[in-house]
C-alpha positions in Angstrom: 0.2 -0.1 0.1 1.3 3.5 -1.0 1.5 6.0 2.1 0.3 9.4 1.3 3.4 11.4 1.0 3.8 15.0 2.1 1.7 17.8 0.8 2.7 20.5 -1.9 2.7 23.2 1.4 4.9 20.9 3.0 7.1 20.3 -0.1 7.2 24.0 -0.4 8.0 24.6 3.2 11.2 22.5 2.5 12.3 24.0 -0.1 11.9 27.4 1.3 14.1 26.3 3.9 17.2 24.7 2.4 17.1 25.5 -1.1 20.6 27.5 -1.4 19.0 30.0 -3.4 20.9 31.6 -6.5 21.1 35.0 -8.2 21.2 36.2 -11.5 22.0 39.3 -13.3 24.4 42.5 -12.2 22.0 43.1 -9.6 22.2 39.4 -8.4 18.1 39.1 -8.0 17.8 35.9 -6.3 15.9 33.6 -8.8 12.4 32.4 -7.1 12.0 28.9 -5.7 9.4 27.7 -8.9 13.0 28.6 -11.1 15.4 27.2 -8.9 13.5 23.7 -9.4 13.0 24.2 -12.7 14.9 22.6 -15.8 18.4 24.9 -16.9 20.1 24.4 -19.8 23.4 26.9 -18.2 26.2 26.3 -15.5 25.1 27.0 -11.9 27.5 28.8 -9.5 26.8 27.1 -6.2 25.1 24.0 -4.8 21.2 23.5 -5.0 20.8 22.5 -1.1 22.5 24.5 2.0 26.1 23.6 2.7 29.5 24.8 4.1 31.2 21.5 3.3 34.0 23.3 0.4 34.3 19.6 -1.6 30.6 19.4 -1.4 30.1 23.1 -3.1 33.1 22.5 -5.8 31.7 18.6 -6.6 27.9 19.6 -6.9 28.5 22.4 -9.6 30.4 19.6 -11.6 27.5 16.9 -11.0 25.3 19.3 -12.3 27.3 19.4 -15.6 27.3 15.2 -15.5 23.7 14.9 -14.8 23.1 17.8 -18.0 25.7 15.2 -19.9 23.5 11.8 -19.3 20.4 13.7 -19.8 21.5 14.2 -23.7 21.8 18.2 -22.5 25.0 18.9 -22.6 28.0 17.7 -25.4 30.4 15.4 -23.8 32.8 12.8 -24.6 32.1 9.9 -22.5 29.2 7.4 -23.4 26.0 7.6 -21.0 27.1 4.7 -18.6 30.1 6.1 -18.0 28.5 9.6 -17.1 26.2 7.1 -14.5 29.2 6.0 -13.2 31.2 8.9 -12.4 28.1 10.6 -10.9 27.2 7.6 -9.2 30.8 6.7 -7.6 31.0 10.7 -6.5 27.7 10.1 -4.5 28.3 6.8 -3.6 32.0 8.1 -1.7 30.5 11.3 -0.4 27.6 10.9 1.6 27.1 15.1 1.2 26.2 14.5 -2.1 23.3 12.4 -2.1 20.8 14.8 -1.7 22.2 17.0 -4.1 22.3 14.9 -6.6 18.8 14.1 -6.1 17.2 17.5 -6.4 19.4 18.1 -9.2 17.4 15.5 -11.2 14.3 16.8 -9.6 15.3 20.1 -10.9 15.9 18.9 -14.8 12.7 16.6 -14.8 11.1 20.1 -14.0 9.1 22.1 -16.7 11.7 20.1 -19.1 10.5 20.4 -22.7 12.5 17.4 -24.1 10.8 14.3 -23.8 14.0 12.0 -24.4 15.7 14.7 -21.7 13.3 14.0 -19.2 13.1 10.3 -19.5 16.6 10.2 -19.1 17.0 11.8 -16.5 13.9 9.6 -14.6 16.5 6.8 -15.4 19.6 8.3 -14.0 17.4 8.6 -10.5 16.2 5.2 -11.1 19.7 4.1 -11.7 20.6 6.2 -8.4 18.3 4.8 -5.9 20.2 1.4 -6.6 23.5 2.6 -4.8 21.8 4.8 -2.0 19.0 6.4 -0.6 18.3 10.4 -0.3 19.0 11.2 3.7 16.4 11.1 6.2 15.9 14.6 5.9 15.4 14.5 2.3 13.9 11.3 1.9 9.9 12.4 2.7 10.8 15.6 -0.3 11.7 13.2 -3.0 9.0 10.6 -1.4 6.5 13.1 -2.7 8.2 14.4 -5.8 8.3 10.3 -7.1 4.4 10.4 -5.9 3.3 12.8 -7.9 4.6 11.4 -10.8 3.0 7.8 -10.9 0.1 8.9 -13.1 1.3 11.7 -14.4 1.7 10.7 -18.9 -1.1 12.7 -19.4 -0.3 16.0 -17.8 3.4 15.7 -18.7 2.1 15.6 -22.3 -0.3 18.3 -22.0 2.1 20.7 -19.7 5.4 20.1 -22.4 2.6 21.1 -25.1 1.2 24.3 -23.0 5.6 25.1 -22.1 6.2 25.2 -26.4 3.4 27.6 -26.8 5.0 30.2 -24.7 8.2 32.0 -25.1 11.0 29.7 -25.9 14.2 31.0 -24.0 17.0 30.5 -26.5 18.8 27.7 -24.5 15.3 26.1 -25.5 15.6 27.0 -28.9 18.3 25.0 -30.1 17.3 21.6 -27.6 15.5 19.3 -30.3 11.5 20.3 -29.8 9.5 16.7 -29.7 6.9 15.8 -27.6 6.6 12.7 -28.8 7.8 9.4 -26.4 10.8 8.4 -27.3 11.0 6.1 -24.7 9.5 4.3 -20.9 6.3 6.4 -20.3 7.4 8.5 -16.6 5.4 7.0 -14.6 6.5 3.5 -15.7 10.2 5.2 -14.2 7.9 6.7 -11.3 6.8 3.6 -10.0 9.9 1.8 -10.5 11.2 4.8 -8.2 8.9 4.8 -6.1 9.1 1.4 -4.9 13.0 1.5 -5.1 13.0 4.3 -2.6 10.9 2.6 0.0 13.3 -0.4 -0.4 16.7 1.4 0.0 15.4 3.6 2.7 15.2 0.8 4.8 18.2 -2.0 3.4 20.5 1.0 2.8 22.4 1.6 -0.8 25.3 -0.8 -2.2 27.7 -1.9 0.7 31.4 -3.0 0.4 34.5 -1.1 -0.1 34.5 -1.8 -4.0 33.6 1.4 -6.4 30.2 0.7 -8.6 31.4 -0.3 -11.9 29.6 0.0 -15.0 28.3 -3.7 -15.0 26.3 -2.3 -12.0 25.0 0.5 -13.9 23.8 -1.3 -16.5 21.9 -3.9 -14.1 20.2 -1.1 -12.3 19.3 0.3 -15.7 17.9 -3.4 -16.9 16.4 -3.5 -13.8 13.6 -0.9 -14.7 12.0 -2.9 -17.0 13.4 -6.4 -15.8 12.7 -6.7 -12.2 15.6 -8.2 -10.2 15.2 -11.9 -8.3 16.0 -9.5 -5.1 13.3 -7.4 -3.6 10.7 -9.0 -5.8 7.4 -10.9 -4.8 7.5 -14.7 -5.0 4.7 -14.4 -8.5 6.5 -12.1 -9.9 10.0 -14.1 -9.9 8.1 -17.5 -10.8 6.5 -15.4 -13.5 9.8 -14.1 -14.8 11.8 -17.8 -14.7 8.5 -19.4 -16.6 10.0 -18.8 -20.2 13.7 -20.4 -19.0 12.4 -23.2 -16.0 8.8 -23.5 -17.4 8.4 -27.1 -15.0 10.2 -25.3 -12.3 8.0 -25.3 -8.7 10.4 -23.3 -6.8 12.6 -20.1 -7.3 15.1 -21.0 -9.4 17.6 -18.8 -7.3 16.2 -20.3 -3.6 17.3 -24.0 -5.3 20.4 -22.9 -7.0 21.7 -20.9 -4.1 20.9 -24.2 -2.0 22.6 -26.6 -3.6 26.1 -24.5 -4.1 26.0 -24.2 -0.2 25.7 -27.8 -0.1 28.1 -28.5 -3.4 31.0 -26.2 -1.5 30.6 -28.2 1.8 29.0 -25.5 4.2 27.0 -28.4 6.0 30.5 -29.0 7.3 31.7 -25.3 7.5 32.1 -23.5 11.0 29.9 -21.0 11.3 27.4 -21.4 8.1 24.5 -18.6 7.8 26.4 -16.6 11.1 29.9 -16.0 9.1 28.8 -13.2 6.6 30.9 -14.4 3.7 33.0 -11.2 1.9 30.1 -8.2 0.8 32.2 -7.8 -2.3 32.6 -11.2 -3.7 28.4 -11.5 -2.1 27.5 -8.4 -4.6 29.5 -10.1 -7.5 28.0 -13.4 -7.2 24.4 -11.2 -6.9 24.8 -9.2 -10.3 25.6 -12.9 -11.7 22.1 -14.5 -10.4 20.7 -11.8 -11.7 21.5 -12.8 -14.7 20.6 -16.6 -14.6 24.3 -17.4 -13.8 26.2 -19.4 -11.0 30.1 -19.3 -12.0 32.2 -22.2 -11.4 35.1 -20.3 -9.4 33.2 -20.2 -6.0 34.8 -21.9 -3.0 33.7 -20.3 0.0 30.1 -21.5 1.0 29.7 -18.1 2.8 29.1 -16.4 -0.2 26.4 -18.6 -1.5 24.9 -18.3 1.6 24.8 -14.8 3.0 23.3 -14.2 -0.4 20.7 -16.9 -0.1 19.6 -14.6 3.2 19.9 -11.7 1.7 17.4 -13.0 -0.4 15.0 -14.4 1.9 15.5 -11.0 3.7 14.3 -8.8 0.8 11.4 -10.5 -0.3 8.7 -7.8 -0.9 6.7 -10.2 0.9 8.6 -12.6 3.4 8.1 -16.1 2.5 5.8 -15.8 5.5 2.9 -13.4 4.4 2.2 -10.6 6.9 -1.4 -12.1 7.4 0.1 -15.0 9.4 2.2 -13.6 11.4 0.4 -13.3 14.7 -1.0 -16.8 14.1 2.8 -17.8 14.1 3.9 -15.8 17.0 1.0 -17.3 19.7 1.7 -20.9 18.3 5.7 -20.5 18.4 5.6 -23.7 21.7 3.1 -26.1 20.3 4.1 -27.9 17.9 1.0 -29.2 16.4 -0.6 -25.7 16.0 3.2 -24.2 14.1 2.8 -27.1 11.4 -0.7 -26.3 11.1 -0.2 -22.8 10.1 2.0 -23.8 7.3 -0.9 -26.0 5.9 -2.4 -23.2 5.9 0.1 -20.7 3.6 -0.6 -20.0 0.0 0.9 -22.8 -2.4 4.3 -20.9 -3.1 4.8 -19.6 0.0 4.6 -23.4 1.5 6.8 -24.6 -1.0 9.2 -22.4 -0.5 9.3 -22.5 3.6 9.1 -26.0 3.0 12.2 -26.0 1.3 14.4 -23.5 3.2 12.4 -26.1 6.7 13.8 -29.3 4.8 17.1 -27.3 3.7 18.0 -26.5 7.2 16.9 -29.9 8.7 20.1 -31.1 6.7 22.4 -28.9 8.7 20.7 -29.7 11.8 21.5 -33.2 11.6 24.3 -33.9 14.8 26.7 -35.3 12.9 27.0 -32.0 10.9 26.3 -29.3 14.2 29.6 -31.3 15.2 31.2 -29.2 12.4 29.1 -26.0 12.0 28.5 -25.8 15.7 25.3 -24.4 14.6 22.3 -26.6 16.0 18.7 -25.6 15.9 18.4 -22.9 17.8 21.4 -21.3 16.2 19.8 -22.1 12.7 16.5 -20.5 13.8 17.9 -17.6 15.5 19.7 -16.8 12.2 16.8 -17.7 10.1 13.7 -16.4 11.8 14.3 -12.7 10.6 14.3 -13.9 6.7 11.3 -15.4 7.3 9.1 -13.2 9.4 8.7 -9.4 9.7 7.1 -7.7 12.8 5.5 -4.7 11.6 6.0 -2.6 15.5 7.9 0.4 16.1 8.0 -0.1 19.8 11.4 -1.5 21.1 9.7 -3.8 23.8 7.6 -5.4 21.3 10.0 -6.3 18.7 12.4 -7.6 21.2 9.7 -10.2 22.8 8.7 -11.3 19.0 12.5 -11.9 18.3 12.5 -14.6 21.2 9.0 -15.9 19.5 10.0 -15.9 16.0 13.0 -17.8 16.9 11.1 -20.6 18.9 8.6 -20.5 15.9 11.2 -21.3 13.7 12.5 -24.1 15.6 9.2 -26.1 16.3 9.2 -26.4 12.2 12.6 -27.6 11.9 12.3 -29.6 14.5 8.7 -31.2 13.8 7.6 -30.2 10.0 7.6 -33.0 7.7 9.3 -32.1 4.8 10.1 -35.4 3.1 8.2 -34.2 0.3 10.6 -31.8 -1.0 12.8 -33.8 -1.9 14.1 -34.0 -5.8 11.4 -31.0 -5.9 12.8 -27.9 -7.8 
């Protein structure tokens, strides 16, 4: 469900307090907020947002040129992938630039009379959201802006016509004046950005020490039309794999990563699922898996184990859907009732959960626990947060429910009959 974002008046109030008002002409007259937040064909002499950081002040003006280059409003020798890479890397490395980039993109996608430029601006916003979130204080403003474009295609087309009928400035005359749709509808970008913003605000952006790569930029762009195997719903994932694996009853990503862990001797590896794999290697594997590939050079079972946990954790709706949450934590000490909850789940969720429990039962065998030091309690502790999600904001309720979630999953590992899962893909 979409939350109702902040009102237009609240957005205007935020802008008046945080925008670094620019001036123009020999008398240095202040530019109005609406002009500050409208497409600009020239350069800027100072950041859009108030800052005292000298480096940010300098980088912000350079970044505006990169935004213009990506959108096709400024000539550059770099291809658009590399323009995006330089832009994203600057902001990924320098937290203070992130809000500046998003406000610059808001500016350049407002009152923009070139559809192609407008679409590329939204595309760059979508790519950026794959790597970093705005600051908490700027998030609601960006959310409000994106929300207003979710069903905006007709309005945008009309607005472009109206703008072109008015007197057009010299800088705009030079641009290709084209109202025809040259790409995706803006609402497609907006819907993607809206969902991405919700997720990145919770999970954070790209982690690790390795800087963003061109491959990651291209992957982030492709994800706008082709949803990732991570962060989607189970139904979407099954729909995506229909062409490649029409006979599969389970998500390919789930079975492949699980099999990889076992193939690399994960059930004999101390601290499996508890010790995280190298984050940069996990990111690299994620990129491959999203292209339906499992590389042959893997040696550390902690890499696929970390990615498998991430896949469960990032599902749009948890494996055990929200409407069953209360029932789960009410029956955390009752084996029969816990098993009965599983039978109530939608068929796909039931199969995915049973496959996971069957997989964990392998690790719970005494012969493996001796090596992994991961008994049934430890397995339930590391996996429960990836299967159940507490919706409360109250720390006491979260703390209390965490214990119940672990106990519920423990009941399933010990008591659920998953023999039917053998050989299921």
